[in-house]
C-alpha positions as a printed Julia matrix, in Angstrom:
87×3 Matrix{Float64}:
 141.41   95.71   85.1
 140.12   97.94   82.35
 142.02  101.0    81.18
 139.15  103.02   79.76
 137.23  105.2    82.2
 133.78  104.09   81.02
 134.79  100.42   81.27
 135.98  100.98   84.84
 132.63  102.55   85.68
 130.75   99.65   84.08
 132.68   97.2    86.28
 131.74   99.14   89.42
 128.1    99.53   88.43
 127.78   95.87   87.46
 129.29   94.79   90.77
 126.86   96.99   92.72
 123.86   95.73   90.75
 124.94   92.11   91.12
 125.09   92.52   94.89
 121.62   94.09   94.95
 120.2    91.37   92.72
 121.77   88.69   94.91
 120.18   90.05   98.08
 116.76   90.42   96.4
 116.91   86.86   95.03
 117.95   85.55   98.42
 114.98   87.24  100.09
 112.6    85.81   97.48
 114.0    82.31   97.98
 113.59   82.63  101.76
 109.95   83.67  101.4
 109.26   80.8    98.99
 110.82   78.33  101.44
 108.56   79.65  104.22
 105.49   78.95  102.08
 106.73   75.5   101.1
 107.51   74.64  104.73
 104.01   75.66  105.81
 102.49   73.6   102.98
 104.57   70.57  103.96
 103.41   70.96  107.57
  99.8    71.22  106.39
  99.22   74.61  108.04
  96.72   76.39  105.76
  96.58   79.71  107.58
 100.35   80.09  107.85
 100.76   79.06  104.21
  98.24   81.66  103.06
  99.84   84.39  105.17
 103.3    83.52  103.87
 101.96   83.33  100.3
 100.87   86.98  100.48
 104.32   88.02  101.71
 106.11   85.87   99.14
 103.96   87.21   96.32
 104.79   90.74   97.4
 108.54   90.02   97.41
 108.41   88.37   93.99
 106.5    91.35   92.57
 109.06   93.75   94.04
 111.89   91.74   92.49
 110.07   91.81   89.15
 109.57   95.58   89.3
 113.28   96.09   90.06
 114.2    94.02   87.01
 115.72   91.15   88.97
 113.21   88.66   87.54
 111.45   88.66   84.19
 107.7    89.15   84.58
 106.92   85.67   83.25
 109.36   84.11   85.72
 107.76   86.03   88.57
 104.28   85.0    87.44
 105.35   81.36   87.22
 106.82   81.39   90.73
 103.68   82.96   92.22
 101.42   80.61   90.29
 103.23   77.5    91.5
 103.13   78.7    95.1
  99.43   79.55   94.9
  98.7    76.16   93.37
 100.49   74.34   96.18
  98.64   76.4    98.84
  95.27   75.84   97.15
  95.85   72.07   97.21
  95.64   72.23  101.02
  92.06   73.53  100.93
């Protein structure tokens, strides 16, 4: 454990942020899996509906700084491409 007050605070803040980032990433992964499951099942309407929700979650994660904007764009692009292949 650190001895300096500012270092102790950094440890606490980093721990809190890591927990937040973990929950946000988990939610994004869940939404992506829902889209991929719908695509695998061949359900266009469900895939499109889930794509909108997944895109929203990815954008929220990007705005919170959990994902870099290029990473978020890549994830959304790949999902959209897989959904568009169904049509």
